[in-house]
N, C-alpha and C positions, 0 to 999 in steps of 0.2 A: 504494500500500500504506500502510495506516495505521500510525502509530507505536505501539509497544507500551509501556505504562507498566511500570516496574520492579515496581510492586505487583501488577499483573495477571500479569506473567511469573512472579514468585515464587509467587503463589497457584496458578497452573497447574502449575508444576513440583512444588510441594509436594503437590498432589493426585495426582500420578502416581508418587510414591515411597513407600517405607515410612518414615514419619517417625520411627519408633523406631530406625532405622538411622542412627547419627550420621555415618557416612561419606557417605551419600547426602545428608543434610541439609547437611553441610559443602560438598559439591559444588554444591548449589543456591545456597548463600550465595556461594561463590566465583564461580559463573557470573553471578549477579546483579551482583556487584561489578564484574566485568569488563565486563558489558553496560553498566553505568552509565559506566564509563570510556570506552567507545566513544562514548556519547552526549556526554560532556564534550568529547572530542576533536573531534567533529563540530561542536559549538557553537563551539568556539574557531576551527575552520577557517572556519566561516561568518562569524564576526565579522571574521576577518582578511581574507576575500575582499572585504569592503567597501572596504578600503584599497588594493585592487589598482591603482587608477588612478595613485596617486602613486609607489608603489615597486614596480615590476614585478619587478625582479631579487630584491629582498628577499622579496617575496611567494612567488616560486617556491621559494626555499630553505626558508621556513617551512612552506609547504604540503607540500613533500616530506617534511619531518621528521614532520609530523602524519600523513601517509599511512603512513609507516613505523610510527608508533606504532599506528595502526589495524590494520595488517597483523599486528603482533606480538600485539596483544590478540585479534584474530580467531583466530590460531593457538592461543592459550591457551584460548579458548572451545571450539574444536574438540577440544583435548586433554582437556578436562574431560568432554565428552560421551562 
């Protein structure tokens, strides 16, 4: 599955709402912000996974916290929808 850019996501969502409704526009903005947060957490997790060989125990703790962040953000994304 291809990665979706924030710009394309925002354009798609904005084309499917009433842009004069400020509540809907705000939801799109919040959704995109959270979507970007998930992207940043994934990037951090991928960078950290490179260090896996040297500090296995430390890696497990950090990865778990990143996964928790991703789960919380995903829950917020679903709540907005």
